[in-house]
TORFIKE-508517 format. One line per field, with one value per atom (N, C-alpha, C, CB): residue number from 1; atom name; x, y, z. Coordinates in steps of 0.02 Angstrom, whole numbers, plus 32768, in hexadecimal, padded with zeros to 4 digits. Glycine has a CB too. Example, Ala and Ser with C-alpha at 12.3 -4.5 7.8 and 13.67 -1.06 7.14 Angstrom:
! TORFIKE-508517
num <- c(1, 1, 1, 1, 2, 2, 2, 2)
atomo <- c(N, CA, C, CB, N, CA, C, CB)
u <- c(8294, 8267, 8294, 8235, 8282, 82AC, 8285, 82C0)
v <- c(7EE4, 7F1F, 7F5B, 7F20, 7F90, 7FCB, 8002, 7FE2)
w <- c(8186, 8186, 8186, 81C4, 8162, 8165, 818A, 811E)
//
This chain:
! TORFIKE-508517
num <- c(1, 1, 1, 1, 2, 2, 2, 2, 3, 3, 3, 3, 4, 4, 4, 4, 5, 5, 5, 5, 6, 6, 6, 6, 7, 7, 7, 7, 8, 8, 8, 8, 9, 9, 9, 9, 10, 10, 10, 10, 11, 11, 11, 11, 12, 12, 12, 12, 13, 13, 13, 13, 14, 14, 14, 14, 15, 15, 15, 15, 16, 16, 16, 16, 17, 17, 17, 17, 18, 18, 18, 18, 19, 19, 19, 19, 20, 20, 20, 20, 21, 21, 21, 21, 22, 22, 22, 22, 23, 23, 23, 23, 24, 24, 24, 24, 25, 25, 25, 25, 26, 26, 26, 26, 27, 27, 27, 27, 28, 28, 28, 28, 29, 29, 29, 29, 30, 30, 30, 30, 31, 31, 31, 31, 32, 32, 32, 32, 33, 33, 33, 33, 34, 34, 34, 34, 35, 35, 35, 35, 36, 36, 36, 36, 37, 37, 37, 37, 38, 38, 38, 38, 39, 39, 39, 39, 40, 40, 40, 40, 41, 41, 41, 41, 42, 42, 42, 42, 43, 43, 43, 43, 44, 44, 44, 44, 45, 45, 45, 45, 46, 46, 46, 46, 47, 47, 47, 47, 48, 48, 48, 48, 49, 49, 49, 49, 50, 50, 50, 50, 51, 51, 51, 51, 52, 52, 52, 52, 53, 53, 53, 53, 54, 54, 54, 54, 55, 55, 55, 55, 56, 56, 56, 56, 57, 57, 57, 57, 58, 58, 58, 58, 59, 59, 59, 59, 60, 60, 60, 60, 61, 61, 61, 61, 62, 62, 62, 62, 63, 63, 63, 63, 64, 64, 64, 64, 65, 65, 65, 65, 66, 66, 66, 66, 67, 67, 67, 67, 68, 68, 68, 68, 69, 69, 69, 69, 70, 70, 70, 70, 71, 71, 71, 71, 72, 72, 72, 72, 73, 73, 73, 73, 74, 74, 74, 74)
atomo <- c(N, CA, C, CB, N, CA, C, CB, N, CA, C, CB, N, CA, C, CB, N, CA, C, CB, N, CA, C, CB, N, CA, C, CB, N, CA, C, CB, N, CA, C, CB, N, CA, C, CB, N, CA, C, CB, N, CA, C, CB, N, CA, C, CB, N, CA, C, CB, N, CA, C, CB, N, CA, C, CB, N, CA, C, CB, N, CA, C, CB, N, CA, C, CB, N, CA, C, CB, N, CA, C, CB, N, CA, C, CB, N, CA, C, CB, N, CA, C, CB, N, CA, C, CB, N, CA, C, CB, N, CA, C, CB, N, CA, C, CB, N, CA, C, CB, N, CA, C, CB, N, CA, C, CB, N, CA, C, CB, N, CA, C, CB, N, CA, C, CB, N, CA, C, CB, N, CA, C, CB, N, CA, C, CB, N, CA, C, CB, N, CA, C, CB, N, CA, C, CB, N, CA, C, CB, N, CA, C, CB, N, CA, C, CB, N, CA, C, CB, N, CA, C, CB, N, CA, C, CB, N, CA, C, CB, N, CA, C, CB, N, CA, C, CB, N, CA, C, CB, N, CA, C, CB, N, CA, C, CB, N, CA, C, CB, N, CA, C, CB, N, CA, C, CB, N, CA, C, CB, N, CA, C, CB, N, CA, C, CB, N, CA, C, CB, N, CA, C, CB, N, CA, C, CB, N, CA, C, CB, N, CA, C, CB, N, CA, C, CB, N, CA, C, CB, N, CA, C, CB, N, CA, C, CB, N, CA, C, CB, N, CA, C, CB, N, CA, C, CB, N, CA, C, CB, N, CA, C, CB, N, CA, C, CB, N, CA, C, CB)
u <- c(2C36, 2BEF, 2BC8, 2BDC, 2BE0, 2BBC, 2BBB, 2BDB, 2BEE, 2BF1, 2BB8, 2C34, 2BAB, 2B76, 2B31, 2B7B, 2B2A, 2AEA, 2ADB, 2AEC, 2B0D, 2B04, 2AF2, 2B41, 2B12, 2B02, 2ABB, 2B34, 2AA5, 2A61, 2A2E, 2A56, 2A3B, 2A0E, 2A08, 2A27, 2A41, 2A3F, 2A1E, 2A85, 2A2B, 2A0D, 29C1, 2A29, 29A7, 295F, 2940, 2950, 2961, 2942, 2949, 2960, 2983, 2990, 2960, 29D7, 2951, 2924, 28DF, 291E, 28C3, 2881, 2882, 2867, 28B7, 28BE, 28C2, 28FD, 28EB, 28F2, 28B1, 292D, 2892, 2854, 281D, 283E, 281A, 27E7, 27F4, 27E3, 2834, 2844, 2832, 288E, 283D, 282F, 27E5, 2855, 27C3, 277D, 2750, 2770, 2745, 2717, 26D3, 2732, 26A8, 2665, 2631, 2654, 25F3, 25BD, 259D, 2589, 25B5, 2596, 25B6, 2598, 25DE, 25FE, 25D2, 2640, 25A0, 2572, 2590, 2557, 25BE, 25DC, 2614, 25A8, 2628, 265D, 26A2, 264F, 26A5, 26E6, 2718, 26DC, 2704, 2733, 274C, 2713, 2720, 273A, 2768, 2701, 2756, 2780, 27C2, 275C, 27C0, 27FD, 282A, 27EC, 280D, 2834, 2854, 2808, 282F, 284A, 2882, 2812, 2878, 28AC, 28E8, 2890, 28DD, 2914, 293D, 28FB, 291A, 293E, 2967, 290D, 294C, 2971, 29AF, 2945, 29AA, 29E4, 2A19, 29D0, 2A04, 2A34, 2A55, 2A10, 2A2E, 2A4B, 2A7B, 2A14, 2A69, 2A94, 2AD6, 2A72, 2AD5, 2B12, 2B3D, 2B03, 2B1D, 2B43, 2B65, 2B14, 2B40, 2B5E, 2B95, 2B29, 2B8B, 2BBD, 2BFE, 2BA1, 2BF8, 2C34, 2C56, 2C21, 2C2F, 2C4D, 2C71, 2C17, 2C53, 2C73, 2CB3, 2C44, 2CB3, 2CF0, 2D26, 2CE1, 2D14, 2D45, 2D64, 2D24, 2D3D, 2D58, 2D83, 2D1F, 2D75, 2D98, 2DD8, 2D6B, 2DE1, 2E19, 2E59, 2E09, 2E91, 2ED3, 2EE8, 2F08, 2F08, 2F21, 2F55, 2F40, 2F4F, 2F7C, 2F64, 2FBD, 2F30, 2F17, 2EEA, 2EF1, 2EDC, 2EB1, 2E6A, 2EAF, 2E51, 2E0E, 2E0C, 2DFA, 2E41, 2E44, 2E42, 2E84, 2E69, 2E6A, 2E27, 2EA2, 2E07, 2DC6, 2D8F, 2DB1, 2D8F, 2D5A, 2D62, 2D55, 2D9F, 2DAB, 2DB2, 2DE9, 2DAA, 2DAC, 2DF3, 2D85, 2E25, 2E6B, 2E84, 2E98, 2E6B, 2E7A, 2EC0, 2E45, 2ED2, 2F0F, 2F49, 2F01, 2F48, 2F80, 2FAB, 2F67)
v <- c(62F6, 62EE, 631C, 62A6, 6324, 6352, 639A, 6351, 63AC, 63EF, 63F9, 63FC, 63C7, 63CB, 63CA, 6390, 639F, 639B, 63DD, 6361, 63FC, 643C, 6473, 6450, 6472, 64A5, 649C, 64A1, 645E, 6452, 6468, 6408, 6457, 646D, 64B9, 6452, 64DB, 6524, 6541, 6540, 6523, 653B, 6535, 6514, 6502, 64F8, 6522, 64AE, 6526, 6544, 6590, 6525, 65AB, 65F2, 6621, 6603, 6617, 6647, 6649, 6636, 6610, 660E, 662B, 65C8, 661E, 6638, 6684, 661A, 66A0, 66E9, 6708, 66FC, 66EA, 6706, 6705, 66DF, 66D0, 66CC, 66FD, 6685, 670B, 673E, 6784, 673B, 6791, 67D4, 67DE, 67DE, 67AF, 67B6, 6792, 6799, 67B2, 6795, 67B6, 67A0, 6793, 67AD, 6787, 67AA, 679A, 6779, 6741, 67AC, 6735, 6703, 66BE, 671B, 66B2, 6670, 663E, 6677, 6654, 6628, 6602, 65F8, 661F, 65FF, 65CF, 65DA, 65CA, 659C, 65BC, 657F, 65FD, 661E, 6606, 6669, 65FB, 65E4, 659C, 65E9, 656B, 6528, 6525, 64F7, 654A, 654A, 656E, 656D, 65A3, 65C6, 6598, 6606, 6570, 6541, 650B, 6521, 64F1, 64BD, 64D9, 649F, 6514, 6532, 6546, 656F, 655C, 656C, 652E, 658C, 64F6, 64B7, 64A3, 647F, 64AF, 64A1, 64CC, 64AB, 650B, 6537, 6520, 6580, 650D, 64F6, 64B5, 64EC, 6486, 6448, 6454, 6417, 6482, 6493, 64B0, 64C4, 64DB, 64F8, 64C3, 6530, 6495, 6460, 6433, 6435, 641F, 63F6, 641B, 63DF, 645B, 6483, 6489, 64C8, 6496, 649B, 6458, 64B5, 6422, 63DF, 63CE, 63AB, 63E0, 63D3, 63FB, 63E3, 643A, 6462, 6446, 64A9, 642B, 640C, 63CE, 63F8, 63A9, 636D, 637D, 6340, 63B4, 63C4, 63EC, 63E9, 640E, 643C, 6417, 6474, 6434, 6418, 6430, 642E, 6404, 6419, 6451, 63DD, 6483, 64BB, 64F7, 64A6, 64EE, 6526, 6553, 650C, 658D, 65BC, 65A0, 65FF, 6580, 6562, 652A, 6546, 6504, 64CF, 64EE, 64A5, 6522, 6542, 6562, 6575, 6581, 65A1, 656D, 65CC, 6536, 6505, 64D9, 64DA, 64D4, 64AC, 64D6, 6482, 6517, 6543, 6551, 6524, 6547, 6554, 6590, 6515, 65C9, 6604, 6620, 663A, 6623, 6646, 6617, 6670, 65DA, 65AC, 65A5, 6568)
w <- c(A1D9, A1D3, A204, A1DF, A241, A26E, A253, A2B3, A22E, A212, A1E0, A1F1, A1B7, A185, A1A7, A153, A1D9, A1FD, A220, A232, A23F, A25F, A22E, A285, A1F4, A1C1, A1A8, A187, A19F, A188, A1BC, A177, A1FB, A231, A233, A276, A22E, A22F, A1F2, A236, A1B7, A179, A17B, A13E, A19C, A19F, A1D7, A1AA, A211, A24C, A252, A289, A23F, A24D, A228, A239, A1E6, A1C6, A1E5, A17D, A1F5, A214, A25A, A217, A27F, A2C3, A2C3, A2E5, A297, A293, A27A, A265, A249, A22E, A263, A1F1, A28A, A2BF, A2F7, A2DB, A304, A337, A31F, A349, A2DE, A2C3, A2B9, A281, A299, A287, A2BA, A240, A2F2, A323, A31A, A36C, A2FA, A2EE, A316, A2A3, A30E, A333, A30A, A346, A2CF, A2A3, A2A8, A25C, A2DB, A2E2, A306, A307, A32A, A34B, A386, A31B, A3A8, A3E2, A3D2, A408, A394, A380, A380, A33D, A38F, A38A, A3BE, A390, A3FC, A42F, A424, A473, A414, A407, A3C9, A3FE, A395, A358, A368, A31D, A38F, A3A2, A3CC, A3C9, A3F7, A420, A3F5, A456, A3C5, A399, A36D, A36D, A351, A328, A352, A303, A38F, A3BC, A3CE, A3FC, A3D7, A3E4, A3A6, A3F7, A36B, A32D, A327, A2F1, A33A, A338, A36A, A347, A3A6, A3D8, A3C3, A41C, A3A8, A38F, A355, A379, A329, A2F1, A308, A2C4, A33A, A354, A377, A385, A39B, A3BD, A389, A3E9, A355, A321, A2FC, A2F1, A2EF, A2CC, A2F4, A2BD, A335, A35F, A364, A3A5, A36B, A36E, A32D, A37D, A2F4, A2B4, A2AC, A27C, A2C3, A2C0, A2ED, A2D4, A326, A353, A332, A395, A30D, A2ED, A2B0, A2D7, A28E, A250, A259, A223, A291, A296, A2AD, A2C7, A29A, A2AB, A2F0, A276, A317, A359, A352, A37E, A37B, A37B, A353, A360, A32B, A303, A32E, A2C5, A314, A338, A33F, A314, A30A, A30E, A342, A2CA, A349, A37B, A3C1, A373, A3CB, A40D, A41E, A412, A3EC, A3F8, A406, A3BD, A3E1, A3E9, A426, A3AD, A440, A47C, A4BB, A473, A4B5, A4F0, A509, A527, A4DF, A4F2, A4CB, A4E6, A4DB, A4B3, A4C4, A4BF, A503, A518, A526, A554, A510, A51E, A4E2, A533)
//
């Protein structure tokens, strides 16, 4: 379930976040920084949920398990 929640958070947040970073105009009326902060928090939450979901789904001993648990060289 965390994998799905993380994917949804990223699907909703990333396009708006990237678009707001690229298109910084003067017609936002001062709302660009608060919206950027909210979308950035959505991206961070999405990544946290995605990593947590990957940790729950992977098999012990696999490459994904070692990458998600920080045990790359063992």
